[in-house]
Structure formats: structure tokens, C-alpha cells
KEKE-3310 file (N, C-alpha, C; in steps of 0.2 Angstrom, whole numbers, plus 5000, padded with zeros to 4 digits):
npx = (4873:4888:4902:4913:4931:4937:4949:4964:4959:4961:4972:4971:4960:4964:4975:4968:4960:4970:4975:4964:4949:4949:4957:4958:4958:4949:4938:4943:4944:4931:4926:4934:4928:4915:4903:4906:4899:4900:4904:4908:4898:4893:4881:4878:4874:4885:4889:4882:4887:4900:4900:4895:4904:4916:4913:4912:4925:4933:4929:4932:4946:4948:4944:4946:4953:4942:4945:4959:4975:4987:4999:5012:5026:5043:5059:5072:5084:5093:5099:5108:5110:5116:5106:5094:5086:5086:5076:5073:5059:5049:5033:5017:5005:4994:4987:5000:5009:5022:5029:5043:5047:5054:5057:5059:5065:5064:5077:5073:5060:5057:5055:5046:5032:5029:5020:5016:5022:5017:5028:5029:5036:5040:5042:5057:5070:5064:5060:5072:5076:5071:5076:5089:5098:5108:5104:5110:5109:5119:5125:5120:5129:5129:5119:5102:5091:5075:5067:5073:5076:5066:5060:5070:5070:5058:5059:5069:5062:5055:5045:5039:5043:5037:5041:5035:5040:5034:5024:5032:5043:5061:5066:5055:5052:5048:5056:5063:5067:5076:5090:5093:5093:5092:5082:5072:5056:5044:5031:5023:5020:5016:5004:4997:4995:4987:4976:4970:4966:4955:4959:4969:4985:4986:4977:4982:4994:4988:4981:4991:4998:4988:4990:5003:5000:4992:5002:5012:5004:5005:5017:5025:5032:5025:5012:4996:4985:4988:4992:5000:5002:5013:5017:5025:5023:5020:5019:5012:4999:4996:4996:4985:4974:4974:4973:4961:4953:4956:4952:4960:4971:4976:4981:4987:5000:5001:5011:5017:5006:4992:4980:4971:4964:4964:4974:4985:4988:4982:4987:5000:5011:5010:5016:5008:5003:4996:4983:4966:4954:4939:4937:4936:4922:4916:4922:4931:4949:4951:4940:4941:4952:4947:4939:4947:4943:4935:4948:4965:4974:4987:4994:5007:5016:5026:5032:5038:5035:5033:5027:5015:5007:5007:4996:4985:4985:4982:4968:4963:4965:4956:4944:4945:4944:4930:4925:4930:4925:4912:4912:4915:4928:4937:4949:4957:4963:4977:4990:5006:5013:5026:5043:5050:5053:5047:5046:5050:5045:5044:5045:5034:5028:5034:5033:5020:5014:5019:5011:4999:4999:5007:5003:4987:4979:4972)
npy = (5074:5080:5069:5067:5064:5054:5057:5048:5039:5045:5043:5030:5030:5038:5030:5019:5024:5028:5015:5009:5014:5027:5027:5026:5014:5003:5009:5012:5000:4996:5005:4999:4987:4988:4985:4986:4995:4990:4977:4961:4947:4930:4927:4940:4952:4952:4961:4973:4976:4978:4989:5000:5000:5003:5016:5023:5021:5028:5041:5042:5043:5055:5059:5061:5071:5078:5080:5075:5082:5087:5075:5078:5072:5071:5065:5061:5054:5041:5025:5011:4994:4977:4969:4976:4992:5008:5021:5037:5047:5061:5066:5075:5074:5079:5095:5106:5098:5087:5071:5060:5045:5029:5019:5003:4994:4979:4973:4969:4976:4986:4979:4969:4972:4972:4966:4975:4980:4990:4995:4997:5005:5003:5011:5019:5025:5028:5027:5023:5013:5001:4999:4996:5005:5016:5028:5040:5039:5032:5016:5001:4995:4988:4977:4974:4975:4975:4977:4971:4974:4972:4977:4976:4962:4960:4966:4958:4947:4950:4960:4976:4989:5001:5012:5022:5037:5038:5051:5060:5053:5050:5060:5067:5073:5085:5101:5104:5092:5086:5087:5079:5062:5050:5041:5046:5050:5062:5060:5063:5077:5081:5073:5079:5092:5089:5083:5093:5100:5092:5080:5065:5058:5044:5044:5053:5046:5035:5040:5046:5034:5029:5038:5035:5023:5029:5035:5024:5017:5025:5021:5014:5002:4995:4983:4988:4984:4974:4975:4974:4975:4978:4979:4984:4984:5000:5003:4992:4995:5006:4998:4990:4998:5006:4996:4991:5001:5005:4998:4995:4988:4972:4962:4959:4960:4960:4964:4961:4968:4966:4962:4963:4978:4979:4970:4975:4991:4996:4991:4995:5010:5016:5023:5039:5038:5027:5028:5031:5042:5038:5025:5013:5012:5009:4997:4982:4979:4969:4969:4981:4977:4966:4972:4971:4959:4953:4951:4946:4941:4941:4937:4941:4936:4937:4925:4930:4943:4958:4970:4969:4957:4939:4932:4941:4942:4930:4929:4940:4934:4923:4930:4936:4925:4921:4932:4932:4919:4922:4931:4922:4919:4912:4904:4914:4919:4919:4915:4918:4912:4914:4909:4921:4939:4956:4959:4958:4943:4935:4922:4915:4925:4931:4921:4919:4931:4931:4920:4926:4938:4936:4924:4916:4922:4934)
npz = (5222:5229:5232:5245:5247:5260:5272:5271:5262:5250:5242:5239:5231:5220:5215:5211:5201:5192:5188:5182:5180:5175:5164:5146:5139:5139:5133:5120:5116:5115:5105:5094:5093:5089:5076:5058:5045:5032:5032:5025:5023:5023:5011:5008:4995:4983:4972:4975:4987:4985:4976:4984:4995:4988:4984:4996:5001:4992:4995:5009:5008:5004:4992:4974:4960:4949:4935:4928:4928:4915:4910:4906:4904:4908:4903:4914:4916:4909:4909:4903:4906:4908:4908:4908:4906:4914:4917:4923:4926:4926:4931:4930:4944:4953:4950:4950:4957:4956:4951:4953:4944:4943:4928:4923:4910:4901:4890:4877:4875:4867:4855:4858:4867:4884:4899:4913:4929:4943:4955:4973:4985:5003:5019:5021:5011:4999:4981:4976:4984:4979:4967:4966:4970:4981:4994:4989:4976:4970:4963:4971:4984:4996:5006:5001:5010:5018:5007:4996:4983:4974:4963:4953:4952:4946:4933:4928:4926:4915:4915:4912:4923:4934:4946:4957:4966:4982:4990:5002:5004:5001:4988:4988:5000:5013:5013:5024:5029:5019:5021:5031:5039:5027:5027:5035:5034:5028:5032:5044:5046:5033:5032:5042:5037:5025:5031:5037:5026:5023:5017:5014:5017:5013:5003:4993:4989:4984:4973:4966:4962:4953:4943:4939:4933:4923:4916:4912:4903:4892:4886:4873:4875:4884:4888:4888:4894:4903:4918:4933:4951:4965:4982:4997:5015:5020:5006:5003:5008:4999:4987:4990:4992:4980:4970:4973:4970:4956:4942:4931:4936:4936:4943:4960:4972:4989:5001:5017:5024:5023:5035:5051:5057:5071:5075:5070:5065:5076:5087:5090:5089:5074:5058:5054:5041:5039:5044:5041:5042:5049:5043:5050:5055:5044:5037:5038:5036:5028:5020:5013:5005:4999:4989:4977:4972:4957:4953:4952:4967:4978:4994:5005:5019:5033:5045:5056:5056:5065:5063:5055:5060:5058:5064:5063:5049:5045:5049:5041:5028:5029:5029:5016:5008:5009:5003:4990:4986:4985:4974:4964:4962:4968:4965:4961:4972:4983:4994:5002:5016:5023:5030:5039:5041:5042:5027:5009:5001:4989:4985:4980:4973:4961:4951:4952:4947:4934:4929:4930:4922:4911:4906:4903:4912:4914)
capx = (4877:4896:4905:4920:4935:4939:4956:4967:4957:4961:4978:4969:4955:4968:4978:4963:4958:4976:4975:4958:4943:4950:4961:4953:4960:4943:4934:4945:4942:4924:4926:4936:4924:4909:4903:4907:4893:4901:4907:4905:4895:4890:4874:4878:4874:4892:4890:4879:4891:4906:4899:4894:4910:4921:4912:4914:4933:4936:4927:4936:4953:4948:4942:4951:4952:4937:4948:4966:4980:4991:5005:5018:5032:5050:5064:5077:5090:5092:5105:5108:5113:5117:5099:5088:5087:5083:5075:5069:5054:5045:5026:5012:5000:4989:4989:5005:5013:5026:5032:5048:5046:5059:5054:5064:5063:5068:5081:5069:5054:5055:5052:5041:5029:5028:5016:5018:5021:5019:5031:5028:5041:5038:5046:5064:5073:5060:5060:5079:5077:5069:5078:5096:5102:5109:5101:5112:5108:5124:5123:5120:5135:5128:5113:5096:5086:5068:5063:5076:5077:5061:5058:5074:5069:5053:5061:5073:5057:5052:5040:5040:5042:5037:5042:5034:5043:5028:5024:5034:5049:5066:5066:5048:5051:5048:5063:5067:5070:5080:5097:5094:5093:5088:5076:5067:5051:5040:5024:5019:5018:5012:4998:4993:4992:4982:4970:4967:4962:4950:4962:4973:4991:4985:4973:4987:4998:4984:4979:4997:4999:4984:4993:5009:4997:4991:5009:5014:4999:5007:5023:5025:5035:5021:5005:4992:4979:4991:4995:5000:5004:5016:5019:5027:5022:5016:5018:5006:4993:4995:4994:4979:4969:4974:4970:4954:4949:4958:4951:4965:4976:4973:4984:4990:5003:5001:5016:5018:5001:4985:4979:4966:4965:4965:4980:4991:4989:4979:4991:5006:5011:5012:5016:5002:5000:4991:4976:4961:4948:4932:4937:4934:4915:4914:4924:4938:4954:4950:4934:4944:4957:4942:4936:4951:4940:4937:4954:4969:4977:4992:4996:5014:5016:5032:5031:5041:5033:5030:5023:5009:5008:5004:4989:4980:4985:4978:4961:4962:4965:4950:4939:4945:4942:4923:4923:4932:4920:4905:4914:4916:4935:4941:4955:4962:4966:4983:4994:5013:5014:5033:5047:5054:5050:5043:5051:5048:5047:5045:5045:5028:5025:5036:5030:5012:5013:5020:5005:4993:5000:5010:4999:4980:4976:4968)
capy = (5076:5079:5064:5070:5058:5054:5057:5042:5035:5048:5040:5023:5031:5040:5024:5015:5028:5027:5008:5007:5017:5033:5025:5025:5008:4999:5013:5012:4993:4996:5008:4995:4981:4990:4982:4990:4995:4986:4970:4956:4941:4926:4929:4947:4953:4955:4967:4979:4978:4981:4996:5004:5001:5007:5023:5025:5021:5034:5047:5043:5044:5062:5060:5062:5076:5076:5081:5075:5087:5084:5072:5082:5068:5073:5060:5065:5051:5034:5021:5004:4989:4971:4965:4981:4999:5011:5028:5041:5051:5065:5067:5078:5070:5084:5101:5109:5093:5083:5065:5056:5038:5025:5015:4998:4991:4973:4975:4968:4978:4990:4975:4965:4975:4968:4967:4980:4980:4995:4993:5002:5004:5005:5016:5019:5031:5030:5022:5021:5007:4995:4998:4994:5011:5019:5034:5046:5038:5028:5009:4998:4992:4983:4972:4978:4976:4972:4978:4966:4976:4968:4980:4973:4955:4959:4968:4953:4942:4952:4965:4983:4990:5008:5013:5029:5040:5040:5057:5060:5049:5051:5067:5070:5075:5092:5104:5104:5085:5084:5086:5074:5055:5049:5036:5049:5053:5068:5058:5066:5084:5081:5070:5084:5097:5086:5082:5100:5102:5087:5075:5061:5056:5038:5046:5056:5041:5030:5044:5046:5028:5029:5043:5031:5019:5033:5036:5018:5015:5028:5019:5008:4996:4992:4980:4993:4981:4969:4978:4972:4980:4975:4984:4981:4988:5006:5002:4987:4999:5009:4993:4987:5003:5008:4990:4991:5007:5006:4991:4993:4984:4966:4957:4963:4957:4964:4961:4964:4973:4963:4961:4966:4984:4978:4966:4979:4998:4999:4987:4999:5016:5016:5030:5041:5037:5021:5030:5034:5044:5035:5019:5008:5011:5007:4991:4979:4980:4964:4971:4985:4973:4962:4976:4969:4954:4946:4951:4941:4944:4937:4940:4939:4938:4933:4922:4934:4950:4961:4976:4967:4950:4933:4930:4945:4941:4924:4931:4943:4929:4919:4935:4937:4919:4922:4937:4929:4914:4926:4934:4917:4919:4909:4902:4919:4922:4915:4918:4915:4913:4912:4910:4927:4945:4961:4959:4955:4936:4934:4915:4913:4931:4932:4916:4920:4937:4929:4917:4930:4943:4934:4919:4918:4924:4940)
capz = (5228:5229:5237:5247:5249:5267:5274:5271:5257:5244:5238:5236:5226:5214:5212:5208:5195:5187:5186:5178:5177:5171:5158:5140:5136:5138:5129:5114:5114:5113:5098:5089:5093:5086:5069:5053:5041:5025:5033:5020:5027:5019:5009:5006:4988:4982:4968:4978:4993:4982:4973:4990:4999:4984:4984:5003:5002:4989:4999:5015:5006:5002:4985:4969:4956:4943:4929:4929:4925:4909:4913:4904:4906:4906:4905:4918:4915:4905:4910:4901:4910:4904:4907:4908:4905:4919:4916:4928:4922:4930:4928:4935:4947:4955:4948:4954:4960:4951:4954:4949:4944:4939:4924:4921:4904:4898:4884:4871:4876:4861:4849:4861:4873:4890:4904:4918:4937:4947:4961:4978:4991:5010:5023:5019:5007:4993:4976:4975:4988:4976:4960:4966:4971:4987:4995:4985:4969:4967:4962:4977:4986:5001:5006:4999:5016:5018:5000:4992:4976:4971:4956:4949:4951:4941:4927:4925:4924:4909:4916:4912:4930:4936:4953:4959:4973:4985:4993:5009:5005:4996:4985:4989:5007:5014:5012:5031:5030:5014:5022:5036:5038:5020:5029:5039:5030:5030:5033:5049:5044:5027:5033:5046:5032:5021:5035:5038:5020:5021:5012:5017:5014:5009:4997:4988:4987:4980:4967:4962:4959:4947:4938:4937:4928:4917:4912:4909:4898:4886:4884:4868:4878:4889:4886:4892:4898:4907:4923:4940:4957:4971:4987:5004:5020:5018:4999:5003:5009:4993:4983:4992:4990:4972:4966:4975:4966:4949:4939:4926:4939:4935:4948:4965:4977:4995:5005:5024:5026:5024:5042:5054:5061:5078:5076:5067:5066:5082:5092:5092:5086:5067:5055:5053:5034:5039:5047:5036:5046:5047:5039:5054:5055:5037:5034:5040:5031:5023:5016:5008:5000:4995:4983:4972:4968:4956:4950:4956:4973:4982:5000:5007:5026:5036:5051:5062:5055:5071:5061:5053:5063:5055:5066:5060:5042:5044:5049:5035:5023:5029:5027:5009:5005:5009:4998:4983:4984:4983:4968:4960:4960:4974:4962:4960:4978:4985:5000:5004:5023:5023:5036:5039:5045:5039:5021:5003:5000:4981:4984:4976:4970:4954:4947:4951:4943:4927:4927:4929:4917:4905:4903:4901:4919:4914)
cpx = (4884:4898:4912:4924:4937:4946:4958:4965:4959:4967:4975:4964:4959:4972:4974:4961:4964:4976:4969:4953:4944:4954:4956:4954:4953:4938:4936:4944:4935:4923:4928:4932:4917:4909:4903:4901:4894:4905:4904:4904:4892:4882:4873:4878:4881:4892:4887:4884:4897:4905:4898:4900:4915:4920:4914:4922:4936:4934:4931:4943:4954:4946:4948:4949:4947:4940:4956:4970:4984:4997:5011:5025:5038:5055:5070:5084:5088:5099:5104:5112:5113:5110:5093:5090:5083:5082:5072:5065:5050:5038:5022:5007:4994:4992:4994:5009:5016:5029:5037:5046:5052:5055:5060:5061:5067:5071:5077:5062:5052:5052:5046:5038:5028:5023:5019:5017:5022:5021:5031:5032:5037:5042:5053:5066:5070:5061:5067:5080:5075:5071:5086:5100:5103:5105:5103:5112:5114:5122:5124:5126:5134:5122:5107:5091:5080:5065:5066:5076:5072:5059:5063:5073:5063:5055:5065:5068:5054:5047:5043:5039:5042:5037:5041:5038:5036:5029:5026:5041:5054:5066:5060:5047:5051:5055:5067:5070:5075:5087:5098:5095:5089:5082:5071:5062:5048:5033:5020:5016:5014:5005:4994:4990:4987:4975:4966:4964:4957:4952:4966:4979:4990:4982:4977:4991:4994:4983:4985:4999:4995:4987:5000:5006:4995:4997:5011:5010:5001:5013:5022:5028:5031:5014:5000:4987:4982:4995:4994:5002:5007:5019:5021:5026:5017:5014:5012:5000:4991:4993:4987:4973:4968:4972:4963:4950:4950:4958:4956:4971:4973:4975:4988:4994:5004:5006:5017:5013:4995:4985:4972:4968:4968:4972:4987:4991:4986:4983:4997:5006:5014:5013:5009:4999:4996:4984:4972:4955:4942:4932:4934:4926:4912:4916:4930:4943:4953:4944:4937:4948:4952:4939:4941:4947:4935:4944:4959:4973:4981:4994:5003:5014:5022:5030:5033:5039:5030:5026:5016:5009:5004:4997:4984:4980:4981:4970:4959:4961:4958:4944:4939:4943:4934:4921:4925:4927:4914:4906:4915:4923:4939:4948:4960:4965:4971:4986:5001:5014:5021:5037:5051:5051:5046:5048:5047:5050:5049:5045:5040:5027:5027:5033:5023:5010:5014:5014:5000:4993:5003:5007:4992:4976:4971:4962)
cpy = (5075:5074:5067:5063:5059:5053:5050:5037:5038:5045:5033:5025:5034:5034:5020:5018:5027:5020:5006:5011:5023:5032:5024:5019:5004:5003:5012:5004:4992:4999:5003:4989:4982:4987:4988:4990:4990:4980:4965:4950:4937:4927:4936:4947:4956:4961:4974:4981:4981:4988:5001:5005:5005:5014:5027:5026:5027:5040:5048:5045:5052:5064:5061:5067:5074:5076:5081:5080:5083:5081:5075:5078:5071:5067:5063:5061:5044:5031:5014:5000:4982:4968:4969:4988:5003:5018:5031:5047:5055:5067:5072:5074:5075:5090:5105:5105:5088:5077:5062:5049:5035:5020:5010:4995:4985:4976:4974:4971:4983:4985:4971:4968:4970:4970:4972:4978:4987:4993:4998:5001:5006:5010:5014:5025:5031:5025:5019:5014:5001:4994:4997:5000:5013:5025:5040:5045:5034:5020:5006:4994:4987:4979:4976:4979:4973:4972:4973:4968:4973:4971:4977:4966:4955:4961:4962:4947:4944:4957:4972:4985:4998:5008:5020:5031:5042:5047:5056:5056:5052:5059:5070:5072:5083:5095:5103:5097:5083:5083:5082:5067:5053:5044:5040:5053:5059:5066:5062:5073:5085:5078:5075:5090:5095:5085:5088:5103:5097:5082:5071:5059:5049:5040:5049:5051:5036:5034:5044:5040:5027:5033:5039:5026:5023:5034:5030:5016:5019:5026:5013:5002:4992:4989:4984:4990:4975:4972:4975:4977:4976:4980:4981:4986:4994:5006:4997:4990:5002:5004:4991:4992:5005:5002:4989:4995:5007:4999:4990:4988:4977:4960:4961:4958:4962:4961:4965:4970:4970:4960:4963:4973:4983:4975:4970:4986:5000:4995:4990:5005:5015:5023:5032:5040:5031:5022:5034:5036:5041:5029:5013:5007:5008:5000:4988:4980:4975:4965:4976:4982:4969:4966:4974:4963:4956:4945:4947:4945:4939:4940:4937:4941:4934:4931:4926:4942:4953:4967:4974:4959:4945:4932:4935:4944:4935:4925:4935:4939:4925:4924:4936:4930:4919:4927:4935:4923:4917:4929:4929:4917:4917:4906:4907:4923:4917:4919:4914:4917:4910:4913:4916:4933:4949:4963:4956:4948:4935:4926:4912:4919:4932:4927:4917:4926:4935:4925:4921:4935:4941:4928:4921:4920:4930:4939)
cpz = (5228:5234:5238:5249:5256:5268:5274:5265:5250:5239:5235:5230:5219:5211:5208:5201:5190:5184:5181:5175:5174:5165:5152:5137:5134:5133:5121:5111:5111:5106:5093:5088:5090:5078:5064:5048:5035:5026:5028:5024:5021:5017:5007:4998:4986:4978:4971:4984:4990:4979:4979:4994:4995:4984:4991:5004:4999:4992:5005:5014:5005:4996:4980:4964:4950:4936:4930:4925:4920:4913:4912:4906:4903:4908:4908:4917:4912:4906:4907:4905:4906:4903:4907:4907:4911:4917:4922:4925:4928:4927:4933:4938:4948:4951:4952:4958:4955:4955:4950:4950:4941:4934:4922:4915:4902:4891:4878:4871:4870:4855:4852:4867:4878:4895:4909:4925:4940:4954:4967:4984:4997:5013:5022:5016:5000:4987:4974:4978:4985:4969:4960:4967:4979:4988:4991:4978:4966:4967:4969:4978:4992:5001:5005:5005:5014:5011:4995:4985:4972:4964:4951:4947:4946:4934:4924:4924:4918:4909:4914:4919:4931:4943:4955:4966:4977:4989:5000:5009:4999:4994:4986:4996:5007:5014:5018:5032:5025:5016:5028:5034:5032:5022:5033:5034:5032:5031:5038:5047:5038:5028:5037:5041:5028:5025:5036:5032:5018:5017:5017:5013:5010:5003:4991:4985:4982:4973:4962:4959:4953:4942:4935:4931:4922:4912:4908:4903:4891:4883:4879:4870:4882:4886:4891:4896:4902:4913:4930:4945:4962:4975:4993:5009:5019:5010:4998:5004:5003:4988:4984:4989:4983:4968:4967:4971:4959:4946:4933:4929:4939:4940:4953:4970:4983:5000:5012:5026:5027:5031:5044:5057:5068:5080:5074:5069:5073:5088:5094:5088:5079:5064:5053:5046:5034:5041:5042:5040:5044:5044:5044:5055:5049:5035:5038:5034:5026:5018:5010:5003:4996:4989:4977:4968:4963:4953:4955:4961:4977:4988:5002:5015:5029:5043:5057:5061:5062:5070:5059:5054:5059:5057:5063:5052:5040:5044:5043:5029:5023:5027:5019:5005:5004:5003:4991:4981:4982:4976:4962:4957:4965:4971:4961:4966:4981:4991:5001:5011:5024:5029:5035:5042:5041:5033:5015:5003:4993:4980:4979:4971:4963:4949:4946:4947:4935:4925:4926:4923:4911:4902:4901:4907:4918:4908)
residu = (MET:LEU:LYS:LEU:MET:MET:PRO:GLY:ASN:ASP:MET:THR:GLU:VAL:ALA:ALA:GLY:LYS:LYS:GLY:ARG:TRP:CYS:PRO:ASP:SER:TYR:LEU:LYS:GLN:LEU:ALA:ALA:LYS:GLY:ALA:GLU:HIS:VAL:PHE:ARG:GLN:GLY:THR:ASP:TRP:PRO:SER:TRP:ARG:LYS:ALA:LEU:LYS:GLU:ARG:VAL:ALA:PHE:LEU:LEU:GLY:GLY:PHE:PRO:GLU:ARG:ALA:ALA:ALA:LEU:ASP:PRO:VAL:VAL:LEU:GLU:ARG:THR:ALA:PHE:GLY:ASP:HIS:ILE:ARG:GLU:ARG:VAL:GLU:ILE:THR:THR:TYR:GLU:GLY:LEU:ARG:MET:PRO:ILE:TYR:VAL:LEU:LEU:PRO:LEU:ASP:SER:ASP:ALA:LYS:PRO:ARG:PRO:VAL:ILE:VAL:ALA:LEU:HIS:GLY:HIS:GLY:TYR:GLY:SER:ARG:GLU:ILE:VAL:GLY:LEU:GLU:PRO:ASP:GLY:THR:GLU:ARG:SER:GLY:GLU:PRO:GLY:LEU:HIS:LYS:ASP:PHE:ALA:LEU:ASP:LEU:VAL:ARG:ARG:GLY:PHE:VAL:VAL:THR:ALA:PRO:GLU:LEU:LEU:GLY:PHE:GLY:ASP:ARG:ARG:LEU:ALA:GLU:ASP:LEU:ASP:GLY:ASP:PRO:LYS:LYS:SER:SER:CYS:HIS:LEU:LEU:ALA:LEU:HIS:LEU:LEU:MET:ALA:GLY:ARG:THR:LEU:ALA:GLY:TYR:ARG:VAL:TYR:GLU:THR:MET:ARG:ALA:VAL:ASP:TYR:VAL:GLN:THR:ARG:THR:GLU:ALA:VAL:ALA:ASP:ARG:ILE:GLY:CYS:MET:GLY:ILE:SER:GLY:GLY:GLY:LEU:VAL:ALA:SER:PHE:ALA:SER:ALA:LEU:ASP:GLU:ARG:ILE:GLY:ALA:ALA:VAL:VAL:SER:GLY:TYR:ALA:ASN:THR:PHE:ALA:ASP:SER:ILE:LEU:SER:ARG:SER:HIS:CYS:ILE:ASP:ASN:TYR:VAL:PRO:GLY:ILE:MET:PRO:GLU:ALA:ARG:MET:ALA:ASP:VAL:ILE:GLY:LEU:ILE:ALA:PRO:ARG:ALA:LEU:LEU:LEU:GLU:THR:GLY:SER:GLU:ASP:ARG:VAL:PHE:PRO:ARG:GLU:GLY:ALA:VAL:LYS:ALA:TYR:ALA:ALA:LEU:GLU:GLU:ILE:TYR:GLU:ALA:ALA:GLY:ALA:LYS:ASP:ARG:LEU:ALA:ALA:ASP:PHE:PHE:ASP:GLY:GLY:HIS:GLU:ILE:SER:GLY:ARG:MET:ALA:TYR:ASP:TRP:LEU:GLU:ARG:GLN:LEU:MET:GLY:SER:GLY:LEU)
# end
């Protein structure tokens, strides 16, 4: 039976609806609170859990090509400095898609091959932002910002460093964005196109990172079985997923990303590249990152990070401790909860990577 509003009460009813029962807030909380199928719990059979979740994560990212295209590398530039050499190299990732990467080489790497770090930038103007360059390619003249030129710090520590230009940033933006603000990404429209094709922007970036690993393993300056990964923010997402799925990566530093979905990307409007359709019913963010176990993992989180807040990072670390304990590798998990914001720390990370990749850690 249709209930009619009585005169004089209609505005009260409308106001009540606007304030509560018609708003989807509580419904979204219910969705977020539902349990995920592959949450790791004490007593879970770790090998079976890991195998099943790894397959689901690869599927949800959109899958990867069964047969990789030839890399066909081309060296675009080579510049020598007092403490390293910087190259820019172009490779094929997907059939019909090319990616530029910076390769930073210690001066003695020809004579003494070095372990590798894949360095992954976050939102900004692309790979130039972590190798000491301004958006136009000139040498840096100002402050480095949240990325802190961490790829330079790593090559000065003696690593071969490869810094891919992630899809949608810098020179890999859509044509309509190239003449605008160099920090404006093409993430949104790229992600929409890929979603309509049944794929994800996160998946493309993860696979292209794997292709950067393919390439660096061909370099005579690199120790092919000593590979680490370090990424900040959106690059932290890529570092997490790529390290989870690619076991050639023996040590990972995830900066300004590891968290809970509820405390981070569901608590505010983030870039669309953070959202992987269907991931929440499958696993927590910590479960995905936990696929890195038993390989080495270090988290970096700033006390004033408002993008991926410390509270959620502490929860994620507690979940990761359980996963690493089950994997028999609790001593290979570490965290740097530093005083700072949404930024690279490096306070622990660089020494830690040296121990993992230059010592007997692998």
C-alpha cells in the first residue's frame, strides 16, 4: 500500500532522508567490512594460501601476455658524471607499446657487476623526478621533493638502478596532456580505456616493471640474480604487486603505500590507478603484499603521511608479521616508521638493501 506524506511533514521526511537513510555511506561500510576469501589467519596453510592468492591477484590485474614481445632495446642517451653513468634506454613492453627507462651505472660496474634496484616513481612528472632531472630533462636546480632523487642515492651506494617511466606519467602521457602541466598524469583516461578492455592500469605498470627486470638481466653490469625493488606511493603499489608476483625480485622497499584499504584508498579520493576491481572480496592489502614472503620486505611510513596514514600502516605491518612468521621468515620483515610526511625516508632502506643484496641476504 502506497504511503502518502501528510502536509507539513514532507520537508521533515526529505531532510531525514538526506541526512541518513538514503545516503549510501553505511552500505559502503558494509561492503568494506565483508570478509575477504584469502585473508591470512593463524593456522592457514601458507603455501596453499600463497599459490591461490597469487593466481587471483594476477587475474584481477587483467592478466599478462602469455608470450612476451622482443625487448628490442635502443640506447637513447648516455651521460657520464663524477660518480655514475646515466643512460636512457627504450624497450618494448607489450606488443605495440614502448617504454623509456633510465639506467644508472656505478663507474666500476663494467669491471665489477653490481646488484640491481628497480626504482619506481610515484605521482609527479615521471622517472626524471627520481634521477636528478627537472621535468624538461635539465639537471636538477631546486629541491627534489618527496621522491628525494632516491635512484641517485641508490646508484651512489653501488647498485645498478633502473627507473622505468610508468605508463601515464612524464613522456608516457596521452598526447592531449603532453603540453600541459608536467605533473598532470593521464591516469584517469588511460585507466578507463583499459577497464573497458578488461584490463587495469595497475596491471600494465606491474607487467612493464617485470619487463624492466627482463631488460636489466641482459646487462653485463648487473648481477642478474640479485634484484631489489623500491617504490614510493603509486610506485609503492607497483613495487608491492610486482614483487608479489615476480620472484626474481629478492628484496622490496615499499614506501608510502602499505596500509589497509579502509584507512587509505577508501578514506579519500585517490587516483584511479589505486583501484583494482574485485580485489577487496579476495584479500586485504597486507595479504597481497604478504605474497612477497619469504623474500625480504621493508616498509617506510611517515608519521604525518595523510595519503597512506600511519594508523593503517601499523595494522598492515601487524598482519604481515603473521604472514612472515608462517613463512618462517619473520627476520626478513622490517619497517621504518619515521618522522615525516608522504615521502621517501631512506633512513633505514639504503643500508637494509645493501645487507639484503650485497651481503648474504639472498
